[in-house]
C-alpha positions, 0 to 999 in steps of 0.5 A, a space after each residue: 748482187 749480180 752484175 747487170 751484164 752477167 748471164 743467167 748461168 753465172 747468176 745461178 752459180 753465184 747464188 749457189 755459191 752463196 747457199 753452199 757457203 751458208 750451209 758450211 761448205 768451202 767453195 773452190 775452183 778445181 785448179 785451186 783445190 786445197 783439202 786443208 780448207 775444211 771438212 766440206 769442200 764444193 769444187 767447181 768444174 771438177 774434171 770427170 771422164 764425161 766432162 767437168 761436173 758443175 760442183 763435186 762435193 767432198 767431205 773429209 776428202 771423200 767424194 759424196 755427191 754432185 750438183 748440176 747447176 742450171 739457170 733460174 729460167 729452167 724453173 720447174 723444168 729442172 727435173 729434166 736434167 736428172 739423168 745428166 746429174 746421175 751421169 756425173 755422179 757415176 763418172 770417174 773423177 780425176 785424181 780420185 780412186 774408182 768408187 761406186 756412183 756417188 749417192 747424193 745428187 742435187 739440181 739447183 738454180 740458186 733459188 730452187 734446189 732438188 735432191 736425190 739420195 741414190 741409196 733410197 729403195 726407189 730414188 727420186 728427187 724432191 725439192 729441199 730448202 737448201 743444200 745439206 751441211 757437210 757433216 750431215 752428208 758425211 754422217 749419211 754417207 757412213 751409214 749402211 742404209 738411208 733412212 727411207 731404206 730403214 723405214 722399209 724394215 720396221 717390225 710388226 706392230 705389237 697390238 698389246 694395249 692399243 685400241 683398234 683405231 690406234 693400230 689402224 693409224 700406226 700400221 697405215 702410217 708405216 705402210 705409207 713409209 714403205 711406199 716412200 710417201 714423205 707426208 701422212 695425215 692421221 685423223 682420229 676422233 676426240 678422245 681416241 688417244 691421238 697423242 698416245 698413237 703419235 708417241 707410239 709411232 715416234 718410239 718405234 721409229 727411234 728404236 727400229 729406224 734409228 731416226 736421230 731427232 724428232 720435232 713434236 710441233 704444237 700451236 699453243 704452249 698448253 698443248 706442248 705441256 700436255 704432250 710433254 706430260 704424255 711422253 713422261 707417262 708413256 711406257 712402251 709395251 716391249 720395255 718397262 722403262 718410261 719413254 723419258 728414261 730411254 730417250 731425251 725429251 725437251 720442251 723448248 723454252 729458249 732459242 737454244 736447241 741442245 743437240 743431244 735431245 731426241 724429241 723436241 717439243 715446240 710451238 710453231 711460234 717458238 720454232 719461227 723465233 729459233 730459226 731467226 735466232 731470236 727469243 720470244 715472250 712465252 705469252 706469244 705461245 698462248 694464242 692459236 697461230 691460225 687465229 692470228 693469221 685470220 686477223 691478217 698477220 702473215 707468218 714470219 718469213 722462214 730463213 736459214 739458221 745454221 744451228 738448226 738446218 732443215 735436216 736437223 729433224 728427221 721427223 716432224 709430228 704436227 699436232 692439231 695440224 688441221 688448224 696449225 698449218 
């Protein structure tokens, strides 16, 4: 808890420090920098040729990003400092070799965090739950392109075996990716093959965009079982092997999520429990969560779980989203 006499900027720094530590970073002062502390180090007040940056992020001694810290009083106005953040990302860093502008830029108050990946085709900041983990930024830094850039290069969709409505849905979804839209809604009639359409999209993204992990989110256990069976039965038009021979698919049945799974099928109820690192009774997954909320039961507050951080999934597909979220 902050001391009563602390100024707003120091309060923000203390909260940012706590969030960084929670996400696996070692927070150090510039004058006390110790590279042996761990693979991910957030260095306060690192000296650059335009002045000290609030935090320089190092992964395996390699600078990958910066954080511009501001008091919580800035609130929604924090986007006004993005140019300042980009300036620090591009500035020369003391004791470090010259390098291109660092790709990962954050603005944070301790309660609000915004993030920009400078390698995106059209970089722009977006609000994130918290800071990404060092291993995440290290992996992204090593990739030749960002995920959003890879989404621009999807090949044309083969129409073989698809209905017109499915073709329209997938092609419009992929066009929304090319426009850098983070969310999309597919609305299709009952019996038109919504799940097949979703699995076709997931297959294309896994194969062509190299997304790492997909969460297929449902609101009842029965829907999860149905989705699992559809993944088992799915054979892509460009490969004679079933989906489950090409990629690992698991329907989550405990609080443990195996990292080698490429498609995780889960109810919303179980995902809440996983984030809290708790087990739940399977019977709790048999009831539509929207009906529970209608009876006045608020959702469990979302908390940070280092085993399943927000970036754990590259894509989330929400089944029956009109009622489940």
